[in-house]
C-alpha positions in Angstrom: 62.5 79.4 10.6 61.3 75.8 10.1 63.6 73.2 8.6 60.7 71.4 7.1 57.9 73.9 6.3 54.4 72.4 5.9 53.0 73.2 2.5 49.4 72.6 1.5 50.0 70.7 -1.7 46.3 70.2 -2.4 45.6 73.9 -2.5 48.7 74.5 -4.5 47.6 71.9 -7.0 44.0 73.2 -7.3 44.5 76.9 -7.2 48.1 77.5 -8.3 49.2 79.0 -4.9 49.2 78.4 -1.2 50.0 80.4 1.9 52.3 79.2 4.6 51.3 81.1 7.7 53.9 82.6 10.0 56.8 81.0 8.1 59.1 83.4 9.9 58.6 85.6 13.0 58.3 89.4 13.3 61.9 89.8 14.6 63.2 87.8 11.6 61.1 89.9 9.3 62.6 93.1 10.6 66.1 91.7 10.4 65.6 90.8 6.7 64.2 94.2 5.9 67.2 95.8 7.6 69.4 94.4 4.9 68.0 97.0 2.5 70.4 100.0 3.1 73.6 98.1 2.9 74.6 98.0 -0.8 77.3 95.3 0.0 74.5 92.8 0.3 73.2 93.2 -3.3 74.4 92.8 -6.9 71.8 95.0 -8.6 69.2 97.7 -7.7 66.2 98.2 -10.0 63.8 101.2 -10.0 60.6 99.8 -11.4 59.2 102.9 -13.1 62.4 103.2 -15.2 61.6 100.0 -17.0 57.8 100.1 -17.0 57.5 97.4 -14.3 55.3 99.6 -12.0 56.4 101.8 -9.1 58.8 100.8 -6.3 62.2 99.3 -6.2 64.0 96.0 -5.6 67.5 94.7 -5.1 68.9 91.3 -6.0 71.1 89.7 -3.3 74.7 88.7 -4.3 76.4 85.5 -3.5 77.1 84.4 -0.8 73.5 85.0 0.2 72.9 86.3 3.8 72.5 83.3 6.1 68.7 83.7 6.8 68.0 84.0 3.0 70.2 81.0 2.2 68.5 78.9 5.0 65.1 79.8 3.8 65.9 79.0 0.2 67.4 75.6 1.2 64.5 74.7 3.5 61.8 75.4 0.8 63.4 73.8 -2.2 63.1 70.0 -1.3 59.3 69.9 -0.8 58.8 72.2 -3.8 61.0 70.0 -6.0 58.6 67.1 -5.3 55.7 69.2 -6.4 57.5 70.5 -9.4 58.4 66.9 -10.5 54.7 65.9 -10.1 53.7 68.9 -12.2 56.2 68.0 -15.0 54.9 64.4 -15.0 51.3 65.6 -15.3 52.3 67.8 -18.3 54.3 65.0 -20.0 57.7 66.7 -19.5 60.8 64.6 -19.1 62.8 67.0 -16.8 63.0 66.0 -13.2 64.5 68.4 -10.6 67.2 67.2 -8.2 66.2 66.6 -4.6 68.7 69.3 -3.3 69.0 73.0 -4.2 72.7 72.5 -4.8 72.0 69.9 -7.5 69.6 72.2 -9.2 71.9 75.3 -9.0 74.7 73.2 -10.4 72.5 72.6 -13.5 71.7 76.3 -13.7 75.3 77.3 -13.5 76.4 74.7 -16.0 73.8 76.2 -18.3 75.2 79.7 -17.9 72.7 81.0 -15.3 74.9 82.0 -12.5 73.5 85.2 -11.0 71.5 84.8 -7.8 67.8 85.8 -7.9 66.6 86.1 -4.3 65.5 89.7 -3.9 64.3 92.3 -1.4 61.5 94.6 -2.6 60.4 97.9 -1.2 57.1 99.8 -1.9 56.0 103.2 -0.7 52.6 105.0 -1.0 51.3 104.8 -4.6 53.7 102.0 -5.6 52.6 98.9 -7.3 54.1 95.9 -9.3 52.6 95.1 -12.7 51.6 91.6 -13.5 54.7 89.6 -14.6 56.6 86.3 -14.5 60.1 85.9 -13.1 61.9 84.2 -15.9 65.7 84.6 -16.2 66.8 82.1 -18.8 65.9 78.8 -20.3 66.2 76.9 -17.0 63.1 77.6 -14.9 62.0 76.1 -11.6 58.2 76.3 -11.7 57.5 77.5 -8.2 58.6 80.5 -6.1 57.9 82.1 -2.8 57.3 85.6 -1.5 57.4 86.4 2.2 55.7 89.6 3.6 58.2 91.3 5.9 56.1 94.3 6.9 52.9 94.4 9.0 49.8 95.3 7.0 48.0 96.1 10.2 50.4 98.9 10.9 52.9 99.7 8.2 50.7 100.1 5.1 47.3 99.4 3.6 46.4 98.2 0.1 49.5 96.5 -1.5 47.7 93.2 -1.9 49.5 90.3 -3.6 47.7 89.4 -6.8 47.6 86.4 -9.1 46.0 86.2 -12.5 45.4 82.8 -14.2 45.1 82.9 -18.0 42.8 80.0 -18.8 42.8 78.5 -22.3 39.7 79.7 -24.3 38.3 81.3 -21.2 38.5 84.7 -19.5 41.3 85.2 -17.0 40.7 84.7 -13.3 42.2 86.9 -10.6 43.0 86.1 -7.0 43.9 88.5 -4.2 46.0 86.7 -1.6 45.8 88.2 1.9 49.1 88.0 3.8 50.1 88.8 7.4 53.6 89.7 8.5 55.8 86.6 8.2 53.4 84.7 5.9 54.8 83.2 2.7 52.8 82.7 -0.5 54.1 79.9 -2.8 52.9 80.1 -6.4 53.5 79.1 -9.9 56.3 81.1 -11.7 54.9 80.7 -15.2 52.3 78.0 -15.6 50.8 75.0 -13.8 48.9 71.9 -14.8 45.1 71.9 -14.6 42.9 68.8 -14.8 40.6 68.9 -17.7 38.2 66.4 -19.3 41.0 65.0 -21.5 43.8 65.1 -18.9 46.1 67.9 -17.8 46.7 71.1 -19.7 48.9 74.1 -19.1 47.5 77.3 -17.5 49.6 80.5 -17.5 50.1 82.5 -14.3 51.2 86.0 -13.6 51.6 87.9 -10.3 51.9 91.4 -9.1 51.1 93.8 -6.2 48.2 96.4 -6.0 48.8 100.0 -5.2 50.0 100.8 -1.7 48.3 103.2 0.6 49.7 104.8 3.8 49.3 103.0 7.0 49.7 104.1 10.6 53.5 104.3 10.2 53.5 106.2 6.9 53.3 103.4 4.3 56.2 101.0 3.5 56.0 97.4 2.4 59.0 95.1 2.3 58.9 91.6 0.8 61.5 88.9 0.3 61.3 87.0 -3.0 62.7 83.5 -3.1 63.3 82.3 -6.7 65.1 79.0 -7.2 66.6 79.3 -10.7 69.5 81.7 -11.1 69.8 84.3 -13.9 71.7 84.3 -17.1 
């Protein structure tokens, strides 16, 4: 996986998300999905329908993270921290994020947010993820990434990544983000700055996954979620 991934900051600024094509290769995708059966890799297993989150399941990795997950989190954080600091400046916020992931996680852990949040998600036919935000405490890094590990040309159909922007005094706007195996979508966790006639204002964002349908191989969709703030 690249040490310095190229991120389209203009698209991220104007639309609240951007896609990084082929961030990781098919072999790496399969290796990451293969972590799923081994409970030793994870601290928590969530069945979505038990909590009204949708249908499907996900598992949070435990520390120390598996090496490929750790390397991906480390590689993505620095360029995203620059964008996050720009966003905070536009919104008039004083907080500035450290240039390294370690510096930011030290702040999270000092604030009582010590549980790792990178996660592996699995969907089968009929499964979906309701629109939501991944907030785990008072300390929030404003950007996150999702990497599609399965092949939509073979493993499943449907299951599109969705974003909904709740615009002030306007109707909400939805986006369907097409992804191929190994693509990453980077998007706003909670809100983003939007240029208006009187400067920047906050626009709230939520994300989810549409219902999955069977593919040639029976219908299964794995994704890796990279969240940069830890949980309380």
